[in-house]
Structures are given as C-alpha cells and as structure tokens.
N, C-alpha and C positions, 0 to 999 in steps of 0.2 A: 360212325359210318364213314369210310373213305371212298371217295369217287376217283376212279382211275379212267383217263380218257385214252381211248384207242380208236383207230380208224374202224369204220363201220364193218369193213370186209373182215377184219380180224374179230370183231365182236361176233359177227354171224358164224365164223368158223368155230369159235369157242362155244356158241350156243348149240351148234350141231354136234360137237364132241359130247357135250353134256347130254343132249337129247338122245344120243346113241347109246348111252349108259342108263337112260331112264331117269335122268336128273335134271333139276333146273340148273341154270347157269350158276346161281348162287350156291346151291348145294355141291355142285361139282367142284368149284373153286375153294370152297370149305374143305372138302375132302382132299383135294390136291394140296392145300396148305398143310394139313395135318400129316401127310405122307412125306414131305420134304423137311429135313432138318433146318433149324435156323442157323444162318450163317454165323460162324463164331462159336457155336455150341460144340461141345465135345461129341465125338461119334460114340456109339455104343461099344465099339471095339476098343477105343481110347479109354473109355471109362472102366471097361472090364480089366484092361491092362493096369490102370492105376489102382484099382481095388486089389488085384493080385500083388502089386508092388507093396502096398500098404499092409497086407495080411503077412508078408514076409517078417515084418518087424512086431507082430503081435506075439506076445509071450503066452505059453499055455497057463490055463488058470491053476493056481497052487492046490486047489481042492479037486481039480479035474472036472469041474462043472462046465457045462456048455451054455451057451446063451439061452438055450431053451430051459435049462435047468434053473437059471436065475429068474426068468420070467415065470415059470411054473410056480416057484416058491416066493415070488414077490420080492425078490432081492435085486439089487442093481450093481 
C-alpha cells in the first residue's frame, strides 16, 4: 500500500467526488487509475497503427490457410 499525503481540503474534495458517484474514495481512485493510460505506454491508436504496419510484411500462407484453420486442425 502506498500512502499519499495531500491537504485535508483536497482529500475532502476527492471524497465528495467519490461519494457523488456512490463510491468509496479507494474504489473511486482505483477506477480512475484504470481509466488513465500509464505514462510511456503506447496508446491504442499507436498500437493499432503498429499492427497494421507489421501486417503489410506478412506473406499469404502458401496453402491458403488462415490462422483459424491452423488452430482448428492443430497445426502451427
């Protein structure tokens, strides 16, 4: 557990925001942390762009199989 010290006025304001949404301060902060991306992590759009770039270099399967076909028949 990490303890963060903030002025009492700010703590009360945060508790009020949490209560307005029917949450405890701890639950509200957990939800807030899940909604925000971690600094330095790629955004969803950047990840999607990278996947599209990688897919440009993928050659078609010589047998015409899809990934689903390989999974279905137990091949890799």
